[in-house]
C-alpha positions as CSV (number, residue, x, y, z in Angstrom):
1,M,33.8,-28.1,30.7
2,A,32.2,-31.0,32.4
3,M,34.2,-32.9,35.0
4,Q,33.5,-36.4,36.2
5,S,34.0,-37.3,39.8
6,H,34.6,-41.0,39.2
7,D,36.8,-42.9,36.8
8,D,34.1,-45.1,35.3
9,D,34.9,-45.0,31.5
10,E,31.6,-46.5,30.5
11,A,29.5,-43.6,31.9
12,V,28.0,-41.3,29.3
13,M,28.6,-37.6,29.6
14,S,25.1,-36.0,29.3
15,D,26.1,-32.3,29.7
16,I,26.1,-30.1,26.7
17,N,29.2,-28.0,26.1
18,V,27.8,-24.5,25.1
19,T,31.2,-22.7,25.2
20,P,31.7,-22.9,21.4
21,L,28.2,-21.7,20.8
22,V,28.7,-18.7,23.1
23,D,32.0,-17.9,21.3
24,V,30.4,-17.8,18.0
25,M,27.5,-15.7,19.2
26,L,29.8,-13.2,20.8
27,V,31.8,-13.0,17.6
28,L,28.7,-12.4,15.5
29,L,27.5,-9.8,18.0
30,V,30.8,-7.9,17.7
31,V,30.7,-8.1,13.9
32,F,27.1,-6.6,13.8
33,I,28.0,-3.9,16.4
34,V,31.0,-2.8,14.2
35,T,29.3,-3.0,10.9
36,A,25.9,-1.4,11.8
37,P,27.2,2.2,11.7
38,L,28.7,1.6,8.3
39,L,25.4,0.4,6.8
40,T,23.8,3.8,6.7
41,N,24.2,5.3,3.2
42,A,23.1,8.7,4.1
43,V,24.7,11.7,2.4
44,T,25.0,14.8,4.3
45,V,23.2,17.6,2.6
46,H,22.8,21.2,3.8
47,L,19.5,22.4,2.5
48,P,19.1,26.1,1.5
49,Q,16.9,28.4,3.6
50,T,13.7,29.7,2.0
51,A,10.9,32.0,3.1
52,E,8.1,30.4,5.2
53,T,5.2,29.3,3.1
54,R,1.8,28.2,4.1
55,P,0.0,25.3,2.4
56,P,-2.9,26.4,0.4
57,E,-6.2,26.4,2.2
58,P,-8.4,23.5,1.2
59,A,-11.4,24.5,-0.9
60,E,-14.8,23.9,0.4
61,A,-16.6,21.0,-1.1
62,V,-19.7,21.4,-3.1
63,V,-22.7,19.6,-1.5
64,V,-25.2,17.9,-3.8
65,S,-28.2,16.7,-2.0
66,V,-31.2,14.4,-3.1
67,D,-34.2,14.5,-0.8
68,A,-36.8,11.8,-0.3
69,A,-39.0,13.4,-3.0
70,G,-36.2,13.2,-5.5
71,Q,-35.5,16.9,-5.8
72,V,-31.8,17.8,-6.3
73,Y,-30.0,20.5,-4.5
74,V,-26.6,21.9,-5.3
75,D,-25.4,23.9,-2.3
76,R,-29.0,24.3,-1.1
77,A,-30.2,25.7,-4.4
78,L,-32.8,23.6,-6.1
79,H,-31.9,22.4,-9.6
80,P,-34.1,20.3,-11.9
81,L,-32.6,16.9,-12.5
82,D,-32.2,17.4,-16.3
83,R,-30.1,20.5,-15.7
84,I,-27.8,19.1,-12.9
85,E,-25.1,18.3,-15.3
86,S,-24.8,21.8,-16.6
87,A,-24.8,23.2,-13.1
88,L,-21.9,20.7,-12.1
89,R,-20.0,21.6,-15.3
90,E,-20.1,25.3,-14.4
91,I,-18.7,24.4,-10.9
92,H,-16.0,22.2,-12.5
93,D,-15.1,25.0,-15.0
94,R,-14.5,27.4,-12.1
95,D,-12.4,24.9,-10.2
96,P,-11.3,21.8,-12.0
97,D,-10.1,20.2,-8.7
98,V,-13.5,20.6,-7.0
99,S,-14.7,18.0,-4.5
100,V,-18.4,17.1,-4.5
101,H,-20.2,15.5,-1.4
102,L,-23.3,13.6,-2.4
103,N,-26.1,13.4,0.3
104,A,-29.0,11.2,-0.6
105,D,-32.0,10.4,1.5
106,E,-32.3,6.7,2.2
107,G,-36.0,6.8,1.0
108,C,-35.2,8.4,-2.4
109,N,-35.2,6.6,-5.7
110,Y,-31.8,5.0,-6.4
111,G,-32.1,5.8,-10.1
112,I,-32.0,9.5,-9.3
113,V,-28.8,9.1,-7.2
114,A,-27.3,7.1,-10.1
115,R,-28.3,9.9,-12.6
116,V,-26.7,12.5,-10.4
117,M,-23.5,10.4,-10.1
118,S,-23.4,10.0,-13.8
119,A,-24.0,13.7,-14.4
120,A,-21.0,14.5,-12.1
121,D,-18.9,12.1,-14.1
122,R,-19.9,13.6,-17.4
123,A,-19.2,17.1,-16.0
124,G,-15.6,16.0,-15.4
125,I,-15.7,15.8,-11.6
126,V,-13.4,13.1,-10.3
127,R,-13.7,13.7,-6.6
128,L,-17.2,12.5,-5.6
129,S,-17.9,11.3,-2.1
130,V,-21.1,9.7,-1.1
131,L,-21.9,10.6,2.5
132,T,-23.6,8.2,4.9
133,A,-24.6,8.4,8.6
134,N,-23.0,6.3,11.3
135,E,-25.4,4.9,13.8
């Protein structure tokens, strides 16, 4: 509360009374403190015990490389470009979830890289990564 030291009725009281604001804030704080633990909708569940299992080991990715001369290698074995689709199809038939990493020399013909990517798509391979070097 603000108190005036003189009896001048024409003086304007310029002090802000913050007591009602503090009262409201304290009431809101108490309400939030009381209701916060009630807002959790967790259900207590006792899970059954099972034997320890290991996640499956990730399979090694197949590396397809295209060198500067345009020759295509699948895991370091040279394959003609016209037979790359059948080689990738055989790999896909053995493991339908196979990952293929494509390395292509920056000086090679882009058309060859596009044909290799298209062959991988036709072979059914859905996980194809094009690898690049960070400099």
